Steps between C-alpha positions, in 0.01 A plus 500: 500500500421157358826349629451647844148370520613156395781504755261609777246234407772231502636609834145524645407157370815336640464668837130413534551134401796465742311666783191282448712184498671606826166548683460282805152349531324381810464129577135490389582624148406247226791360306379619166462862608871606504554344158189670358601834651849473357373415154253798514789731593700359215219536252427859607871585483526354142187687388629827643826451317343429161241775525790744549617423143355770278317269251133575560386849623215361711721242678798736535316816606206367702524133594870510572496789750196342688676164529824669601313679781343175615842337505656781703200484744550124545872556557421765757277257688773235487757742630272588784450132584874442492547765759242343730230753440173478314333780296138404558269342763349264241159474332188579714351159594265583794205735492680748724803499275273555196337798669840648587620445141190671362554802736867524413420486126254790547763707676755414236257615231446829688878552508518452123200730447660766718810497283279518187323804645838667576622434148206673352486784756872576478486496115208742502665731756840504320332570168320791666774660698820350363717613210482325161832326571360290783495135388149361501363197318296634202309187388310247709696229684430214262607704197816612675586145586425381146216267606252460216342152551345301786780245482763774544306644791474164674873430463589853608286454819663163575839662470408801713345292777780243541769771485338763716323276753710188529847644444493868595258476792496147642856380431662834577308549824566143609871508435552850642310401817715182519814713520330737744497810285287789645149539376555847357774354272250242369234767425755737341656231274178358377338841441794618298497185292127532429535864406782404263286220341218753437732769364311491169231710671752782523511705819162362624679165545571611858145395567618136471648549839151490654428162342841369608466621854151362535590158370815486714300587805245234427772234438691591809189481707336187361766311301233400251622525137220341294231769581749778405570328166132461415410857594788631293412288200129615522613862520717466196205384295296812596630701196327249266166584664519875452405517125180280532403679822545848345277395206216413735236761600507634853214291643637151380842603623364579850293180497806294410699651784219437746478135388876461551478661846215267590694197379803595709274551801334169463840322474621690813184413698515134396862463604437679834198279565705185422766601752238578768683820588262750352604858427776499762714257295825639380835358377720384780867555420627285790279199458621167615398344176740730308781419747440131465500531123831682506656233715366226280641661186843586637753243388 
């Protein structure tokens, strides 16, 4: 396993560094930027390789996989660029774009929450009606994944977000669309991959298909990656809030939920007021800004 991991890290590092060096920049790119980008890729590749060496448990088991996932995600973006396609519409700069990003993030969070509900509901249902041989996760998710500290949780979330959102959703959708594969193939492939990644849940892992389908739909419709990454990361931190929330009495718990709802409503109202569109504002999948951004980013 150690030799294979080292070999994969070496191949990944060489491929990433070569691909970054081969990138063609626009005429307005500063001279120092390509060199800085290449050095960053080389530094990341070297770090990924050395963290694959089983010397320190923390570096090898937690830091290494997170950096490996980041390197693969960067490589996926570079591969998309090399094929003349771009996996994201860019950061939200205008007030309208910020409102759209906020709304997409909310929908992405709902997709993750739907999957979480299905995990719990299917586990309860199968325990009630299913035979004892049905595979179901017995412990909580963090215990099953071996996460016992905040640092391990942060690194696990980073790894999950870059792999599931950047690689599995964004890069896969972008490249499959570029070769004109039918939409049902995209949904099927990504849903199967997500179910396989969550196989530690046992049979209830099929609930991951809901999260995958929801995020694929959002990405196909809006081509906005950053809100999906943020909503996914926030959802993955939810398990850390369960123990302190359960220890609170009912009234403080309800008050906290009401405060959170009020805060979300205020942010939503402020963004809508800034755009001047009021309650009728909604994300526009075919905006000219997104199209212009795609053209500007296509090498």
